[in-house]
C-alpha positions as CSV (number, residue, x, y, z in Angstrom):
1,X,0.0,0.0,0.0
2,X,1.3,3.5,-0.8
3,X,1.2,6.5,1.5
4,X,-1.5,8.1,-0.6
5,X,-3.7,5.0,-0.5
6,X,-3.1,4.6,3.3
7,X,-4.2,8.2,3.8
8,X,-7.3,7.7,1.7
9,X,-8.2,4.6,3.5
10,X,-7.7,6.1,6.9
11,X,-9.6,9.3,6.0
12,X,-12.6,7.2,4.8
13,X,-12.6,5.0,7.9
14,X,-12.4,7.9,10.3
15,X,-15.1,9.8,8.5
16,X,-17.4,6.8,8.7
17,X,-16.8,6.7,12.4
18,X,-18.0,10.3,12.8
19,X,-14.6,11.8,13.5
20,X,-14.7,15.6,13.0
21,X,-11.4,16.0,11.2
22,X,-10.7,12.7,9.5
23,X,-8.1,13.9,6.9
24,X,-6.0,15.7,9.5
25,X,-6.1,12.9,12.0
26,X,-5.2,10.3,9.4
27,X,-2.2,12.4,8.4
28,X,-1.1,12.7,12.0
29,X,-1.4,9.0,12.7
30,X,0.3,7.8,9.5
31,X,3.1,10.2,10.1
32,X,3.6,8.8,13.6
33,X,3.5,5.2,12.2
34,X,6.2,6.1,9.6
35,X,8.3,8.2,12.0
36,X,8.2,11.3,9.8
37,X,6.8,14.9,10.1
38,X,3.2,15.1,9.0
39,X,4.1,17.8,6.4
40,X,6.3,15.4,4.6
41,X,3.5,13.1,3.6
42,X,2.5,15.5,0.8
43,X,5.6,14.5,-1.1
44,X,5.6,10.8,-0.2
45,X,2.3,9.8,-2.0
46,X,3.8,7.0,-4.1
47,X,6.1,5.7,-1.4
48,X,5.2,2.2,0.0
49,X,4.1,1.8,3.6
50,X,6.0,-1.2,5.1
51,X,4.3,-3.9,7.0
52,X,5.4,-2.7,10.5
53,X,4.2,0.9,9.8
54,X,0.9,-0.4,8.2
55,X,0.2,-2.5,11.3
56,X,1.0,0.4,13.7
57,X,-1.2,2.7,11.5
58,X,-4.1,0.2,11.6
59,X,-3.9,-0.1,15.3
60,X,-4.0,3.7,15.7
61,X,-6.9,4.0,13.3
62,X,-8.8,1.5,15.4
63,X,-8.3,3.6,18.5
64,X,-9.2,6.8,16.7
65,X,-12.3,5.3,15.2
66,X,-13.4,4.4,18.8
67,X,-13.1,8.1,19.4
68,X,-10.0,8.1,21.5
69,X,-8.4,11.6,21.3
70,X,-5.4,11.9,19.0
71,X,-3.3,13.3,21.8
72,X,-3.9,10.2,23.9
73,X,-2.9,8.0,21.0
74,X,0.2,9.9,20.2
75,X,0.9,10.6,23.9
76,X,1.6,14.3,23.3
77,X,0.1,17.6,22.5
78,X,1.7,20.8,21.1
79,X,1.0,23.8,23.4
80,X,2.6,27.3,23.1
81,X,5.2,25.8,20.7
82,X,6.3,23.0,23.1
83,X,5.4,19.3,23.1
84,X,3.7,18.1,26.3
85,X,3.2,14.5,27.4
86,X,-0.5,13.8,27.6
87,X,-2.2,10.7,29.0
88,X,-5.8,9.7,29.8
89,X,-5.1,11.0,33.4
90,X,-5.0,14.6,32.3
91,X,-7.0,17.1,30.4
92,X,-5.8,17.5,26.8
93,X,-4.4,21.1,26.6
94,X,-6.5,23.1,24.1
95,X,-5.3,25.8,21.8
96,X,-7.8,28.3,23.3
97,X,-6.0,28.0,26.7
98,X,-3.1,29.7,25.1
99,X,-5.2,32.9,25.5
100,X,-4.6,32.6,29.2
101,X,-0.8,32.2,28.7
102,X,-0.8,35.3,26.5
103,X,-2.6,37.3,29.2
104,X,-0.3,36.0,31.9
105,X,2.8,37.1,30.0
106,X,1.6,40.7,29.6
107,X,3.1,41.6,33.0
108,X,6.1,40.4,35.0
109,X,5.9,37.9,37.9
110,X,8.4,36.3,40.2
111,X,6.2,33.5,41.6
112,X,3.3,31.8,40.0
113,X,0.6,29.4,41.3
114,X,-1.2,27.0,39.0
115,X,-4.3,25.5,40.6
116,X,-5.4,22.2,39.1
117,X,-2.3,21.9,36.9
118,X,-3.2,18.6,35.1
119,X,-0.4,18.1,32.5
120,X,1.4,21.1,33.9
121,X,1.0,22.9,30.6
122,X,0.3,26.3,32.1
123,X,2.9,26.3,34.9
124,X,5.6,24.7,32.7
125,X,4.9,27.1,29.9
126,X,5.0,30.2,32.1
127,X,8.2,29.2,33.8
128,X,9.8,28.3,30.5
129,X,8.9,31.8,29.2
130,X,10.1,33.5,32.4
131,X,13.5,31.9,33.4
132,X,13.8,33.9,36.6
133,X,10.4,32.9,38.0
134,X,9.5,30.0,40.3
135,X,6.2,28.3,40.8
136,X,3.9,26.0,42.6
137,X,1.3,23.8,40.9
138,X,-1.4,21.7,42.6
139,X,-3.6,18.9,41.6
140,X,-5.7,16.4,43.5
141,X,-4.7,13.6,41.1
142,X,-1.4,11.7,41.8
143,X,-1.4,10.5,38.2
144,X,-1.7,14.0,36.9
145,X,1.1,15.2,39.1
146,X,3.3,12.5,37.6
147,X,2.6,13.7,34.1
148,X,3.2,17.3,35.2
149,X,6.6,16.3,36.7
150,X,7.6,14.6,33.4
151,X,6.7,17.7,31.5
152,X,8.5,20.0,33.9
153,X,11.7,17.9,33.5
154,X,11.2,17.7,29.7
155,X,11.2,21.5,29.4
156,X,13.9,22.2,32.0
157,X,11.8,23.9,34.7
158,X,11.7,21.1,37.3
159,X,14.1,22.8,39.7
160,X,11.8,25.9,39.7
161,X,8.4,24.2,40.0
162,X,7.1,22.6,43.2
163,X,4.3,20.1,42.6
164,X,1.8,19.6,45.5
165,X,-1.2,17.3,45.9
166,X,-3.9,19.6,47.1
167,X,-7.5,20.4,46.8
168,X,-7.1,23.7,45.0
169,X,-5.1,26.0,47.3
170,X,-5.5,24.0,50.5
171,X,-2.2,24.2,52.5
172,X,-0.6,26.6,50.0
173,X,1.2,29.7,51.3
174,X,1.6,32.9,49.3
175,X,2.4,35.4,48.2
176,X,2.2,35.0,44.4
177,X,2.3,37.8,41.8
178,X,0.3,35.5,39.5
179,X,-2.3,32.8,40.0
180,X,-3.6,30.9,37.0
181,X,-6.1,28.1,36.6
182,X,-8.0,26.1,34.0
183,X,-10.5,24.4,36.3
184,X,-13.3,22.0,35.5
185,X,-16.2,24.2,34.4
186,X,-18.8,22.1,32.6
187,X,-22.1,21.9,34.4
188,X,-23.4,18.5,35.3
189,X,-26.2,18.9,32.7
190,X,-23.7,19.6,30.0
191,X,-21.8,16.3,30.4
192,X,-24.4,14.3,28.5
193,X,-23.8,16.5,25.4
194,X,-20.0,16.4,25.2
195,X,-18.2,14.8,22.3
196,X,-17.1,11.2,22.7
197,X,-13.4,12.3,22.7
198,X,-14.1,14.7,25.6
199,X,-15.9,12.0,27.5
200,X,-12.7,10.0,27.6
201,X,-10.9,12.7,29.6
202,X,-10.8,12.6,33.4
203,X,-14.2,13.6,34.7
204,X,-12.7,15.5,37.6
205,X,-10.9,17.7,35.0
206,X,-14.1,18.4,33.1
207,X,-16.9,19.1,35.7
208,X,-17.3,19.7,39.4
209,X,-20.9,18.8,39.0
210,X,-23.9,21.1,39.7
211,X,-23.7,24.5,38.0
212,X,-20.0,24.1,37.0
213,X,-18.9,27.0,39.2
214,X,-17.6,25.2,42.3
215,X,-14.0,25.5,41.4
216,X,-14.3,29.2,40.8
217,X,-15.9,29.6,44.3
218,X,-12.9,27.8,45.9
219,X,-10.4,29.9,43.9
220,X,-12.1,33.2,44.6
221,X,-12.1,32.3,48.3
222,X,-8.4,31.6,48.4
223,X,-7.1,34.2,46.0
224,X,-7.1,37.3,48.3
225,X,-4.9,35.6,50.9
226,X,-2.5,34.2,48.3
227,X,-2.0,37.1,46.0
228,X,0.7,39.7,46.5
229,X,-0.6,43.3,46.5
230,X,-1.5,44.1,42.9
231,X,-1.1,40.4,42.1
232,X,-3.1,39.0,39.2
233,X,-5.6,36.1,38.9
234,X,-6.4,34.6,35.5
235,X,-8.9,31.8,35.1
236,X,-10.2,30.0,32.0
237,X,-14.0,29.9,31.7
238,X,-16.7,28.4,29.5
239,X,-18.0,30.8,26.9
240,X,-21.2,31.5,28.9
241,X,-19.5,31.9,32.3
242,X,-18.0,35.4,32.1
243,X,-20.6,37.2,34.1
244,X,-21.1,34.7,37.0
245,X,-17.3,34.1,37.4
246,X,-16.6,37.9,37.3
247,X,-19.3,38.4,40.0
248,X,-17.7,35.8,42.2
249,X,-14.3,37.5,42.0
250,X,-15.7,40.9,42.7
251,X,-17.6,39.5,45.7
252,X,-14.3,38.1,47.0
253,X,-12.9,41.7,47.0
254,X,-10.7,41.5,43.9
255,X,-10.2,44.5,41.7
256,X,-10.0,45.2,38.0
257,X,-12.1,42.3,37.0
258,X,-12.4,41.8,33.3
259,X,-13.7,39.2,30.9
260,X,-11.3,38.5,27.9
261,X,-12.0,36.7,24.7
262,X,-10.0,34.1,22.9
263,X,-8.9,34.4,19.2
264,X,-12.4,33.2,18.1
265,X,-14.0,36.1,20.0
266,X,-15.6,33.8,22.7
267,X,-15.3,34.7,26.4
268,X,-12.4,32.6,27.6
269,X,-10.5,34.2,30.5
270,X,-11.6,36.2,33.5
271,X,-8.8,38.4,34.9
272,X,-8.7,40.1,38.3
273,X,-6.1,41.5,40.7
274,X,-5.7,42.2,44.4
275,X,-5.7,45.8,45.1
276,X,-2.2,47.4,45.4
277,X,-0.9,48.1,48.9
278,X,-1.9,51.5,50.1
279,X,1.0,53.9,50.6
280,X,1.5,55.0,54.3
281,X,0.2,58.4,55.1
């Protein structure tokens, strides 16, 4: 079988299984089986696919047709230009979460706290972009913290990042110039409607149950004691949650609360800060 034929077969199989992007996914999986960059497949059409690569490709197509996420099959996801280890124990980092990174990098910080770190994508990225900074990242999942530790080591920030098993900010001491979080925010009622790929991700990373706002209540309660004066808080939200999350942060006494869109124009991040320290009279 040629590369072109393998791509056509994979695309057809994934389309029949209801996969949203069958052509792209077939390219990524075949490139992985062949050990080449996906972009090279365009010039490899007539080339043969050897038996070992064909078998590996078929096995990956089986998994993708069963709606396993591509990132889980490959074991990695590109985020802010870096490759992150991803497993079924962590949330797959999404491109829209890069909006939070961009906002975080708009101002300096010496110490950052990432609440519910999962793969570590946020904390690791921010420390990699700010070589003088240090950080703390928490998660309730032992397995997620192991993945985060691997990613911290992979990107050379392990010595500057402390990983803690904690329920949000429980037992964490400040101050931090920056707190970030991409918490679970789907309401319980929304879980029945998620795509099959999303349903394969850890439930605790997707929904806290109820109205989907429980994590924001915990973060809002902890932020005032953890933020340095004028310190910033940035949380990712679902596209309909801007107003209620902003209200929670204002009620906690935070200042400069603003809802920020992602590149598609959807509400994606709520920003707030602790008021600056008042100058002595």
